mmCIF file as gemmi writes it, N, C-alpha and C atoms, coordinates in Angstrom:
data_model
loop_
_atom_site.group_PDB
_atom_site.id
_atom_site.type_symbol
_atom_site.label_atom_id
_atom_site.label_alt_id
_atom_site.label_comp_id
_atom_site.label_asym_id
_atom_site.label_entity_id
_atom_site.label_seq_id
_atom_site.pdbx_PDB_ins_code
_atom_site.Cartn_x
_atom_site.Cartn_y
_atom_site.Cartn_z
_atom_site.occupancy
_atom_site.B_iso_or_equiv
_atom_site.pdbx_formal_charge
_atom_site.auth_seq_id
_atom_site.auth_asym_id
_atom_site.pdbx_PDB_model_num
ATOM 1 N N . MET Axp A 1 ? 83.723 49.846 131.279 1 0 ? 1 A 1
ATOM 2 C CA . MET Axp A 1 ? 82.768 49.487 130.246 1 0 ? 1 A 1
ATOM 3 C C . MET Axp A 1 ? 82.024 50.741 129.809 1 0 ? 1 A 1
ATOM 4 N N . THR Axp A 2 ? 81.875 50.918 128.506 1 0 ? 2 A 1
ATOM 5 C CA . THR Axp A 2 ? 81.232 52.092 127.935 1 0 ? 2 A 1
ATOM 6 C C . THR Axp A 2 ? 79.717 51.918 127.935 1 0 ? 2 A 1
ATOM 7 N N . VAL Axp A 3 ? 79.021 52.978 128.295 1 0 ? 3 A 1
ATOM 8 C CA . VAL Axp A 3 ? 77.564 52.974 128.23 1 0 ? 3 A 1
ATOM 9 C C . VAL Axp A 3 ? 77.159 53.108 126.766 1 0 ? 3 A 1
ATOM 10 N N . ARG Axp A 4 ? 76.205 52.32 126.341 1 0 ? 4 A 1
ATOM 11 C CA . ARG Axp A 4 ? 75.696 52.406 124.973 1 0 ? 4 A 1
ATOM 12 C C . ARG Axp A 4 ? 74.182 52.553 125.014 1 0 ? 4 A 1
ATOM 13 N N . PHE Axp A 5 ? 73.665 53.225 124.007 1 0 ? 5 A 1
ATOM 14 C CA . PHE Axp A 5 ? 72.235 53.508 123.952 1 0 ? 5 A 1
ATOM 15 C C . PHE Axp A 5 ? 71.61 52.799 122.754 1 0 ? 5 A 1
ATOM 16 N N . SER Axp A 6 ? 70.314 52.535 122.843 1 0 ? 6 A 1
ATOM 17 C CA . SER Axp A 6 ? 69.568 51.998 121.707 1 0 ? 6 A 1
ATOM 18 C C . SER Axp A 6 ? 69.105 53.17 120.834 1 0 ? 6 A 1
ATOM 19 N N . ILE Axp A 7 ? 68.565 52.861 119.672 1 0 ? 7 A 1
ATOM 20 C CA . ILE Axp A 7 ? 68.052 53.914 118.79 1 0 ? 7 A 1
ATOM 21 C C . ILE Axp A 7 ? 66.9 54.65 119.47 1 0 ? 7 A 1
ATOM 22 N N . ALA Axp A 8 ? 66.053 53.925 120.169 1 0 ? 8 A 1
ATOM 23 C CA . ALA Axp A 8 ? 64.927 54.56 120.867 1 0 ? 8 A 1
ATOM 24 C C . ALA Axp A 8 ? 65.429 55.528 121.94 1 0 ? 8 A 1
ATOM 25 N N . ASP Axp A 9 ? 66.476 55.145 122.66 1 0 ? 9 A 1
ATOM 26 C CA . ASP Axp A 9 ? 67.047 56.035 123.679 1 0 ? 9 A 1
ATOM 27 C C . ASP Axp A 9 ? 67.589 57.313 123.054 1 0 ? 9 A 1
ATOM 28 N N . VAL Axp A 10 ? 68.314 57.16 121.954 1 0 ? 10 A 1
ATOM 29 C CA . VAL Axp A 10 ? 68.89 58.325 121.273 1 0 ? 10 A 1
ATOM 30 C C . VAL Axp A 10 ? 67.786 59.214 120.721 1 0 ? 10 A 1
ATOM 31 N N . ALA Axp A 11 ? 66.756 58.611 120.119 1 0 ? 11 A 1
ATOM 32 C CA . ALA Axp A 11 ? 65.639 59.385 119.571 1 0 ? 11 A 1
ATOM 33 C C . ALA Axp A 11 ? 64.95 60.193 120.665 1 0 ? 11 A 1
ATOM 34 N N . GLU Axp A 12 ? 64.801 59.597 121.821 1 0 ? 12 A 1
ATOM 35 C CA . GLU Axp A 12 ? 64.175 60.305 122.936 1 0 ? 12 A 1
ATOM 36 C C . GLU Axp A 12 ? 65.072 61.438 123.441 1 0 ? 12 A 1
ATOM 37 N N . MET Axp A 13 ? 66.374 61.19 123.503 1 0 ? 13 A 1
ATOM 38 C CA . MET Axp A 13 ? 67.314 62.215 123.982 1 0 ? 13 A 1
ATOM 39 C C . MET Axp A 13 ? 67.327 63.443 123.084 1 0 ? 13 A 1
ATOM 40 N N . ILE Axp A 14 ? 67.36 63.206 121.776 1 0 ? 14 A 1
ATOM 41 C CA . ILE Axp A 14 ? 67.476 64.34 120.853 1 0 ? 14 A 1
ATOM 42 C C . ILE Axp A 14 ? 66.126 64.772 120.284 1 0 ? 14 A 1
ATOM 43 N N . LYS Axp A 15 ? 65.054 64.129 120.756 1 0 ? 15 A 1
ATOM 44 C CA . LYS Axp A 15 ? 63.682 64.489 120.389 1 0 ? 15 A 1
ATOM 45 C C . LYS Axp A 15 ? 63.463 64.466 118.871 1 0 ? 15 A 1
ATOM 46 N N . GLN Axp A 16 ? 63.792 63.315 118.278 1 0 ? 16 A 1
ATOM 47 C CA . GLN Axp A 16 ? 63.613 63.088 116.849 1 0 ? 16 A 1
ATOM 48 C C . GLN Axp A 16 ? 62.906 61.746 116.661 1 0 ? 16 A 1
ATOM 49 N N . PRO Axp A 17 ? 62.212 61.575 115.546 1 0 ? 17 A 1
ATOM 50 C CA . PRO Axp A 17 ? 61.582 60.28 115.276 1 0 ? 17 A 1
ATOM 51 C C . PRO Axp A 17 ? 62.638 59.181 115.096 1 0 ? 17 A 1
ATOM 52 N N . ILE Axp A 18 ? 62.285 57.979 115.474 1 0 ? 18 A 1
ATOM 53 C CA . ILE Axp A 18 ? 63.217 56.85 115.401 1 0 ? 18 A 1
ATOM 54 C C . ILE Axp A 18 ? 63.678 56.612 113.966 1 0 ? 18 A 1
ATOM 55 N N . ASP Axp A 19 ? 62.788 56.799 112.993 1 0 ? 19 A 1
ATOM 56 C CA . ASP Axp A 19 ? 63.161 56.569 111.591 1 0 ? 19 A 1
ATOM 57 C C . ASP Axp A 19 ? 64.282 57.495 111.14 1 0 ? 19 A 1
ATOM 58 N N . ARG Axp A 20 ? 64.223 58.756 111.566 1 0 ? 20 A 1
ATOM 59 C CA . ARG Axp A 20 ? 65.284 59.705 111.193 1 0 ? 20 A 1
ATOM 60 C C . ARG Axp A 20 ? 66.598 59.352 111.873 1 0 ? 20 A 1
ATOM 61 N N . VAL Axp A 21 ? 66.533 58.894 113.119 1 0 ? 21 A 1
ATOM 62 C CA . VAL Axp A 21 ? 67.747 58.504 113.832 1 0 ? 21 A 1
ATOM 63 C C . VAL Axp A 21 ? 68.361 57.283 113.156 1 0 ? 21 A 1
ATOM 64 N N . ARG Axp A 22 ? 67.527 56.312 112.804 1 0 ? 22 A 1
ATOM 65 C CA . ARG Axp A 22 ? 68.03 55.11 112.126 1 0 ? 22 A 1
ATOM 66 C C . ARG Axp A 22 ? 68.675 55.47 110.785 1 0 ? 22 A 1
ATOM 67 N N . LEU Axp A 23 ? 68.045 56.37 110.034 1 0 ? 23 A 1
ATOM 68 C CA . LEU Axp A 23 ? 68.587 56.794 108.75 1 0 ? 23 A 1
ATOM 69 C C . LEU Axp A 23 ? 69.942 57.477 108.932 1 0 ? 23 A 1
ATOM 70 N N . ALA Axp A 24 ? 70.047 58.326 109.943 1 0 ? 24 A 1
ATOM 71 C CA . ALA Axp A 24 ? 71.311 59.008 110.216 1 0 ? 24 A 1
ATOM 72 C C . ALA Axp A 24 ? 72.404 58.017 110.6 1 0 ? 24 A 1
ATOM 73 N N . ILE Axp A 25 ? 72.069 57.039 111.413 1 0 ? 25 A 1
ATOM 74 C CA . ILE Axp A 25 ? 73.056 56.03 111.824 1 0 ? 25 A 1
ATOM 75 C C . ILE Axp A 25 ? 73.516 55.214 110.622 1 0 ? 25 A 1
ATOM 76 N N . GLU Axp A 26 ? 72.579 54.847 109.765 1 0 ? 26 A 1
ATOM 77 C CA . GLU Axp A 26 ? 72.951 54.07 108.58 1 0 ? 26 A 1
ATOM 78 C C . GLU Axp A 26 ? 73.838 54.875 107.641 1 0 ? 26 A 1
ATOM 79 N N . LYS Axp A 27 ? 73.566 56.19 107.525 1 0 ? 27 A 1
ATOM 80 C CA . LYS Axp A 27 ? 74.435 57.043 106.699 1 0 ? 27 A 1
ATOM 81 C C . LYS Axp A 27 ? 75.832 57.125 107.292 1 0 ? 27 A 1
ATOM 82 N N . LEU Axp A 28 ? 75.907 57.341 108.604 1 0 ? 28 A 1
ATOM 83 C CA . LEU Axp A 28 ? 77.221 57.41 109.257 1 0 ? 28 A 1
ATOM 84 C C . LEU Axp A 28 ? 77.969 56.088 109.126 1 0 ? 28 A 1
ATOM 85 N N . ASP Axp A 29 ? 77.26 54.987 109.268 1 0 ? 29 A 1
ATOM 86 C CA . ASP Axp A 29 ? 77.892 53.676 109.152 1 0 ? 29 A 1
ATOM 87 C C . ASP Axp A 29 ? 78.39 53.45 107.725 1 0 ? 29 A 1
ATOM 88 N N . GLY Axp A 30 ? 77.61 53.859 106.752 1 0 ? 30 A 1
ATOM 89 C CA . GLY Axp A 30 ? 78.01 53.714 105.351 1 0 ? 30 A 1
ATOM 90 C C . GLY Axp A 30 ? 79.263 54.508 105.027 1 0 ? 30 A 1
ATOM 91 N N . ARG Axp A 31 ? 79.4 55.67 105.658 1 0 ? 31 A 1
ATOM 92 C CA . ARG Axp A 31 ? 80.588 56.502 105.45 1 0 ? 31 A 1
ATOM 93 C C . ARG Axp A 31 ? 81.777 56.057 106.298 1 0 ? 31 A 1
ATOM 94 N N . GLY Axp A 32 ? 81.494 55.207 107.295 1 0 ? 32 A 1
ATOM 95 C CA . GLY Axp A 32 ? 82.551 54.776 108.207 1 0 ? 32 A 1
ATOM 96 C C . GLY Axp A 32 ? 82.878 55.818 109.265 1 0 ? 32 A 1
ATOM 97 N N . ASP Axp A 33 ? 81.9 56.672 109.588 1 0 ? 33 A 1
ATOM 98 C CA . ASP Axp A 33 ? 82.125 57.755 110.543 1 0 ? 33 A 1
ATOM 99 C C . ASP Axp A 33 ? 81.752 57.424 111.979 1 0 ? 33 A 1
ATOM 100 N N . LEU Axp A 34 ? 81.189 56.254 112.226 1 0 ? 34 A 1
ATOM 101 C CA . LEU Axp A 34 ? 80.862 55.868 113.601 1 0 ? 34 A 1
ATOM 102 C C . LEU Axp A 34 ? 82.13 55.391 114.311 1 0 ? 34 A 1
ATOM 103 N N . THR Axp A 35 ? 82.178 55.608 115.608 1 0 ? 35 A 1
ATOM 104 C CA . THR Axp A 35 ? 83.316 55.096 116.375 1 0 ? 35 A 1
ATOM 105 C C . THR Axp A 35 ? 83.205 53.576 116.48 1 0 ? 35 A 1
ATOM 106 N N . ALA Axp A 36 ? 84.279 52.952 116.87 1 0 ? 36 A 1
ATOM 107 C CA . ALA Axp A 36 ? 84.288 51.491 117.004 1 0 ? 36 A 1
ATOM 108 C C . ALA Axp A 36 ? 83.413 51.032 118.17 1 0 ? 36 A 1
ATOM 109 N N . GLU Axp A 37 ? 83.032 51.951 119.043 1 0 ? 37 A 1
ATOM 110 C CA . GLU Axp A 37 ? 82.195 51.603 120.191 1 0 ? 37 A 1
ATOM 111 C C . GLU Axp A 37 ? 80.72 51.483 119.832 1 0 ? 37 A 1
ATOM 112 N N . SER Axp A 38 ? 80.318 51.964 118.654 1 0 ? 38 A 1
ATOM 113 C CA . SER Axp A 38 ? 78.942 51.814 118.179 1 0 ? 38 A 1
ATOM 114 C C . SER Axp A 38 ? 78.918 50.655 117.2 1 0 ? 38 A 1
ATOM 115 N N . PHE Axp A 39 ? 77.922 49.796 117.335 1 0 ? 39 A 1
ATOM 116 C CA . PHE Axp A 39 ? 77.884 48.618 116.471 1 0 ? 39 A 1
ATOM 117 C C . PHE Axp A 39 ? 76.463 48.113 116.312 1 0 ? 39 A 1
ATOM 118 N N . LEU Axp A 40 ? 76.278 47.331 115.244 1 0 ? 40 A 1
ATOM 119 C CA . LEU Axp A 40 ? 75.006 46.677 114.968 1 0 ? 40 A 1
ATOM 120 C C . LEU Axp A 40 ? 74.98 45.36 115.718 1 0 ? 40 A 1
ATOM 121 N N . PHE Axp A 41 ? 73.963 45.158 116.527 1 0 ? 41 A 1
ATOM 122 C CA . PHE Axp A 41 ? 73.856 43.971 117.36 1 0 ? 41 A 1
ATOM 123 C C . PHE Axp A 41 ? 72.759 43.075 116.82 1 0 ? 41 A 1
ATOM 124 N N . ALA Axp A 42 ? 73.069 41.823 116.562 1 0 ? 42 A 1
ATOM 125 C CA . ALA Axp A 42 ? 72.102 40.816 116.095 1 0 ? 42 A 1
ATOM 126 C C . ALA Axp A 42 ? 71.422 41.229 114.789 1 0 ? 42 A 1
ATOM 127 N N . ASP Axp A 43 ? 72.146 41.902 113.927 1 0 ? 43 A 1
ATOM 128 C CA . ASP Axp A 43 ? 71.668 42.31 112.592 1 0 ? 43 A 1
ATOM 129 C C . ASP Axp A 43 ? 70.426 43.182 112.584 1 0 ? 43 A 1
ATOM 130 N N . LYS Axp A 44 ? 70.036 43.762 113.726 1 0 ? 44 A 1
ATOM 131 C CA . LYS Axp A 44 ? 68.847 44.618 113.702 1 0 ? 44 A 1
ATOM 132 C C . LYS Axp A 44 ? 68.847 45.718 114.748 1 0 ? 44 A 1
ATOM 133 N N . SER Axp A 45 ? 69.599 45.598 115.786 1 0 ? 45 A 1
ATOM 134 C CA . SER Axp A 45 ? 69.548 46.555 116.883 1 0 ? 45 A 1
ATOM 135 C C . SER Axp A 45 ? 70.908 47.234 117.048 1 0 ? 45 A 1
ATOM 136 N N . TRP Axp A 46 ? 70.907 48.549 117.003 1 0 ? 46 A 1
ATOM 137 C CA . TRP Axp A 46 ? 72.148 49.298 117.15 1 0 ? 46 A 1
ATOM 138 C C . TRP Axp A 46 ? 72.445 49.567 118.613 1 0 ? 46 A 1
ATOM 139 N N . ARG Axp A 47 ? 73.707 49.534 118.967 1 0 ? 47 A 1
ATOM 140 C CA . ARG Axp A 47 ? 74.215 49.974 120.264 1 0 ? 47 A 1
ATOM 141 C C . ARG Axp A 47 ? 75.087 51.188 119.97 1 0 ? 47 A 1
ATOM 142 N N . ILE Axp A 48 ? 74.693 52.334 120.463 1 0 ? 48 A 1
ATOM 143 C CA . ILE Axp A 48 ? 75.312 53.594 120.074 1 0 ? 48 A 1
ATOM 144 C C . ILE Axp A 48 ? 76.087 54.187 121.238 1 0 ? 48 A 1
ATOM 145 N N . ALA Axp A 49 ? 77.33 54.532 120.979 1 0 ? 49 A 1
ATOM 146 C CA . ALA Axp A 49 ? 78.197 55.14 121.989 1 0 ? 49 A 1
ATOM 147 C C . ALA Axp A 49 ? 77.844 56.619 122.141 1 0 ? 49 A 1
ATOM 148 N N . PRO Axp A 50 ? 78.044 57.164 123.335 1 0 ? 50 A 1
ATOM 149 C CA . PRO Axp A 50 ? 77.742 58.587 123.556 1 0 ? 50 A 1
ATOM 150 C C . PRO Axp A 50 ? 78.511 59.528 122.627 1 0 ? 50 A 1
ATOM 151 N N . LEU Axp A 51 ? 79.693 59.138 122.201 1 0 ? 51 A 1
ATOM 152 C CA . LEU Axp A 51 ? 80.493 59.988 121.317 1 0 ? 51 A 1
ATOM 153 C C . LEU Axp A 51 ? 79.832 60.207 119.96 1 0 ? 51 A 1
ATOM 154 N N . ASP Axp A 52 ? 78.985 59.294 119.548 1 0 ? 52 A 1
ATOM 155 C CA . ASP Axp A 52 ? 78.369 59.378 118.225 1 0 ? 52 A 1
ATOM 156 C C . ASP Axp A 52 ? 77.066 60.167 118.2 1 0 ? 52 A 1
ATOM 157 N N . ILE Axp A 53 ? 76.551 60.542 119.337 1 0 ? 53 A 1
ATOM 158 C CA . ILE Axp A 53 ? 75.257 61.242 119.37 1 0 ? 53 A 1
ATOM 159 C C . ILE Axp A 53 ? 75.345 62.601 118.687 1 0 ? 53 A 1
ATOM 160 N N . LYS Axp A 54 ? 76.414 63.334 118.888 1 0 ? 54 A 1
ATOM 161 C CA . LYS Axp A 54 ? 76.583 64.644 118.222 1 0 ? 54 A 1
ATOM 162 C C . LYS Axp A 54 ? 76.67 64.466 116.705 1 0 ? 54 A 1
ATOM 163 N N . LYS Axp A 55 ? 77.338 63.406 116.262 1 0 ? 55 A 1
ATOM 164 C CA . LYS Axp A 55 ? 77.428 63.129 114.822 1 0 ? 55 A 1
ATOM 165 C C . LYS Axp A 55 ? 76.044 62.825 114.255 1 0 ? 55 A 1
ATOM 166 N N . ILE Axp A 56 ? 75.256 62.071 115.008 1 0 ? 56 A 1
ATOM 167 C CA . ILE Axp A 56 ? 73.898 61.73 114.568 1 0 ? 56 A 1
ATOM 168 C C . ILE Axp A 56 ? 73.057 62.995 114.442 1 0 ? 56 A 1
ATOM 169 N N . GLN Axp A 57 ? 73.177 63.898 115.409 1 0 ? 57 A 1
ATOM 170 C CA . GLN Axp A 57 ? 72.435 65.155 115.36 1 0 ? 57 A 1
ATOM 171 C C . GLN Axp A 57 ? 72.832 65.973 114.133 1 0 ? 57 A 1
ATOM 172 N N . ALA Axp A 58 ? 74.11 65.984 113.812 1 0 ? 58 A 1
ATOM 173 C CA . ALA Axp A 58 ? 74.579 66.747 112.647 1 0 ? 58 A 1
ATOM 174 C C . ALA Axp A 58 ? 74.021 66.166 111.354 1 0 ? 58 A 1
ATOM 175 N N . VAL Axp A 59 ? 73.983 64.854 111.244 1 0 ? 59 A 1
ATOM 176 C CA . VAL Axp A 59 ? 73.449 64.223 110.037 1 0 ? 59 A 1
ATOM 177 C C . VAL Axp A 59 ? 71.947 64.462 109.939 1 0 ? 59 A 1
ATOM 178 N N . ILE Axp A 60 ? 71.241 64.398 111.051 1 0 ? 60 A 1
ATOM 179 C CA . ILE Axp A 60 ? 69.795 64.653 111.039 1 0 ? 60 A 1
ATOM 180 C C . ILE Axp A 60 ? 69.515 66.081 110.576 1 0 ? 60 A 1
ATOM 181 N N . ALA Axp A 61 ? 70.349 67.028 110.981 1 0 ? 61 A 1
ATOM 182 C CA . ALA Axp A 61 ? 70.171 68.416 110.553 1 0 ? 61 A 1
ATOM 183 C C . ALA Axp A 61 ? 70.36 68.554 109.037 1 0 ? 61 A 1
ATOM 184 N N . GLU Axp A 62 ? 71.182 67.698 108.439 1 0 ? 62 A 1
ATOM 185 C CA . GLU Axp A 62 ? 71.43 67.736 106.998 1 0 ? 62 A 1
ATOM 186 C C . GLU Axp A 62 ? 70.338 67.04 106.194 1 0 ? 62 A 1
ATOM 187 N N . LEU Axp A 63 ? 69.563 66.155 106.834 1 0 ? 63 A 1
ATOM 188 C CA . LEU Axp A 63 ? 68.536 65.393 106.123 1 0 ? 63 A 1
ATOM 189 C C . LEU Axp A 63 ? 67.443 66.318 105.612 1 0 ? 63 A 1
ATOM 190 N N . PRO Axp A 64 ? 66.898 66.016 104.444 1 0 ? 64 A 1
ATOM 191 C CA . PRO Axp A 64 ? 65.781 66.83 103.944 1 0 ? 64 A 1
ATOM 192 C C . PRO Axp A 64 ? 64.568 66.693 104.86 1 0 ? 64 A 1
ATOM 193 N N . SER Axp A 65 ? 63.768 67.731 104.919 1 0 ? 65 A 1
ATOM 194 C CA . SER Axp A 65 ? 62.617 67.726 105.823 1 0 ? 65 A 1
ATOM 195 C C . SER Axp A 65 ? 61.56 66.714 105.4 1 0 ? 65 A 1
ATOM 196 N N . GLU Axp A 66 ? 61.531 66.321 104.128 1 0 ? 66 A 1
ATOM 197 C CA . GLU Axp A 66 ? 60.529 65.357 103.676 1 0 ? 66 A 1
ATOM 198 C C . GLU Axp A 66 ? 60.722 63.992 104.316 1 0 ? 66 A 1
ATOM 199 N N . ALA Axp A 67 ? 61.931 63.697 104.793 1 0 ? 67 A 1
ATOM 200 C CA . ALA Axp A 67 ? 62.176 62.406 105.447 1 0 ? 67 A 1
ATOM 201 C C . ALA Axp A 67 ? 61.453 62.32 106.784 1 0 ? 67 A 1
ATOM 202 N N . SER Axp A 68 ? 61.056 63.476 107.327 1 0 ? 68 A 1
ATOM 203 C CA . SER Axp A 68 ? 60.392 63.472 108.626 1 0 ? 68 A 1
ATOM 204 C C . SER Axp A 68 ? 58.882 63.263 108.515 1 0 ? 68 A 1
ATOM 205 N N . ASP Axp A 69 ? 58.336 63.371 107.287 1 0 ? 69 A 1
ATOM 206 C CA . ASP Axp A 69 ? 56.906 63.178 107.125 1 0 ? 69 A 1
ATOM 207 C C . ASP Axp A 69 ? 56.535 61.737 107.437 1 0 ? 69 A 1
ATOM 208 N N . LYS Axp A 70 ? 55.475 61.598 108.182 1 0 ? 70 A 1
ATOM 209 C CA . LYS Axp A 70 ? 55.007 60.261 108.514 1 0 ? 70 A 1
ATOM 210 C C . LYS Axp A 70 ? 54.344 59.653 107.279 1 0 ? 70 A 1
ATOM 211 N N . PRO Axp A 71 ? 54.427 58.354 107.132 1 0 ? 71 A 1
ATOM 212 C CA . PRO Axp A 71 ? 53.749 57.729 105.989 1 0 ? 71 A 1
ATOM 213 C C . PRO Axp A 71 ? 52.245 57.945 106.093 1 0 ? 71 A 1
ATOM 214 N N . LYS Axp A 72 ? 51.63 58.159 104.956 1 0 ? 72 A 1
ATOM 215 C CA . LYS Axp A 72 ? 50.191 58.408 104.954 1 0 ? 72 A 1
ATOM 216 C C . LYS Axp A 72 ? 49.441 57.093 105.066 1 0 ? 72 A 1
ATOM 217 N N . ARG Axp A 73 ? 48.359 57.145 105.773 1 0 ? 73 A 1
ATOM 218 C CA . ARG Axp A 73 ? 47.536 55.962 105.977 1 0 ? 73 A 1
ATOM 219 C C . ARG Axp A 73 ? 46.755 55.67 104.707 1 0 ? 73 A 1
ATOM 220 N N . ARG Axp A 74 ? 46.804 54.439 104.298 1 0 ? 74 A 1
ATOM 221 C CA . ARG Axp A 74 ? 46.092 54.012 103.105 1 0 ? 74 A 1
ATOM 222 C C . ARG Axp A 74 ? 44.828 53.296 103.525 1 0 ? 74 A 1
ATOM 223 N N . VAL Axp A 75 ? 43.701 53.719 102.997 1 0 ? 75 A 1
ATOM 224 C CA . VAL Axp A 75 ? 42.421 53.116 103.335 1 0 ? 75 A 1
ATOM 225 C C . VAL Axp A 75 ? 41.976 52.251 102.162 1 0 ? 75 A 1
ATOM 226 N N . VAL Axp A 76 ? 41.686 51.001 102.449 1 0 ? 76 A 1
ATOM 227 C CA . VAL Axp A 76 ? 41.222 50.066 101.43 1 0 ? 76 A 1
ATOM 228 C C . VAL Axp A 76 ? 39.784 49.713 101.756 1 0 ? 76 A 1
ATOM 229 N N . ARG Axp A 77 ? 38.928 49.881 100.768 1 0 ? 77 A 1
ATOM 230 C CA . ARG Axp A 77 ? 37.525 49.582 100.978 1 0 ? 77 A 1
ATOM 231 C C . ARG Axp A 77 ? 37.203 48.267 100.287 1 0 ? 77 A 1
ATOM 232 N N . LYS Axp A 78 ? 36.585 47.379 101.002 1 0 ? 78 A 1
ATOM 233 C CA . LYS Axp A 78 ? 36.194 46.093 100.44 1 0 ? 78 A 1
ATOM 234 C C . LYS Axp A 78 ? 34.692 46.118 100.185 1 0 ? 78 A 1
ATOM 235 N N . VAL Axp A 79 ? 34.327 45.787 98.948 1 0 ? 79 A 1
ATOM 236 C CA . VAL Axp A 79 ? 32.921 45.767 98.571 1 0 ? 79 A 1
ATOM 237 C C . VAL Axp A 79 ? 32.519 44.314 98.398 1 0 ? 79 A 1
ATOM 238 N N . VAL Axp A 80 ? 31.496 43.906 99.14 1 0 ? 80 A 1
ATOM 239 C CA . VAL Axp A 80 ? 30.993 42.541 99.061 1 0 ? 80 A 1
ATOM 240 C C . VAL Axp A 80 ? 29.621 42.589 98.405 1 0 ? 80 A 1
ATOM 241 N N . LYS Axp A 81 ? 29.494 41.855 97.317 1 0 ? 81 A 1
ATOM 242 C CA . LYS Axp A 81 ? 28.206 41.82 96.617 1 0 ? 81 A 1
ATOM 243 C C . LYS Axp A 81 ? 27.375 40.676 97.164 1 0 ? 81 A 1
ATOM 244 N N . THR Axp A 82 ? 26.119 40.957 97.333 1 0 ? 82 A 1
ATOM 245 C CA . THR Axp A 82 ? 25.191 39.895 97.753 1 0 ? 82 A 1
ATOM 246 C C . THR Axp A 82 ? 24.823 39.059 96.544 1 0 ? 82 A 1
ATOM 247 N N . THR Axp A 83 ? 24.191 37.928 96.75 1 0 ? 83 A 1
ATOM 248 C CA . THR Axp A 83 ? 23.807 37.05 95.651 1 0 ? 83 A 1
ATOM 249 C C . THR Axp A 83 ? 22.825 37.719 94.698 1 0 ? 83 A 1
ATOM 250 N N . GLU Axp A 84 ? 21.954 38.6 95.197 1 0 ? 84 A 1
ATOM 251 C CA . GLU Axp A 84 ? 21.002 39.304 94.342 1 0 ? 84 A 1
ATOM 252 C C . GLU Axp A 84 ? 21.726 40.252 93.389 1 0 ? 84 A 1
ATOM 253 N N . GLU Axp A 85 ? 22.784 40.926 93.878 1 0 ? 85 A 1
ATOM 254 C CA . GLU Axp A 85 ? 23.531 41.87 93.068 1 0 ? 85 A 1
ATOM 255 C C . GLU Axp A 85 ? 24.387 41.15 92.033 1 0 ? 85 A 1
ATOM 256 N N . GLN Axp A 86 ? 24.829 39.961 92.311 1 0 ? 86 A 1
ATOM 257 C CA . GLN Axp A 86 ? 25.684 39.212 91.401 1 0 ? 86 A 1
ATOM 258 C C . GLN Axp A 86 ? 24.91 38.726 90.179 1 0 ? 86 A 1
ATOM 259 N N . SER Axp A 87 ? 23.62 38.487 90.326 1 0 ? 87 A 1
ATOM 260 C CA . SER Axp A 87 ? 22.814 37.977 89.225 1 0 ? 87 A 1
ATOM 261 C C . SER Axp A 87 ? 22.504 39.076 88.196 1 0 ? 87 A 1
ATOM 262 N N . ASP Axp A 88 ? 22.701 40.325 88.519 1 0 ? 88 A 1
ATOM 263 C CA . ASP Axp A 88 ? 22.393 41.438 87.605 1 0 ? 88 A 1
ATOM 264 C C . ASP Axp A 88 ? 23.304 41.483 86.441 1 0 ? 88 A 1
């Protein structure tokens, strides 16, 4: 039986953010470059074969650096008017 890793395991091994690893896997899957031992499990969780880790690293190296930027936090301010302010 072949050992398979989750996306989190692979991200930890190659020291990359999970989002970049997921993007690389989806690109490889779209091209049909993953081995038959790597597969999508339950429509959301990948099981990745050790043979595909080098391919994932190569795709991550090709990704633009902007993909690694974390999403910026959006701050929403809620203003509540009191009854005195509403009458103005």
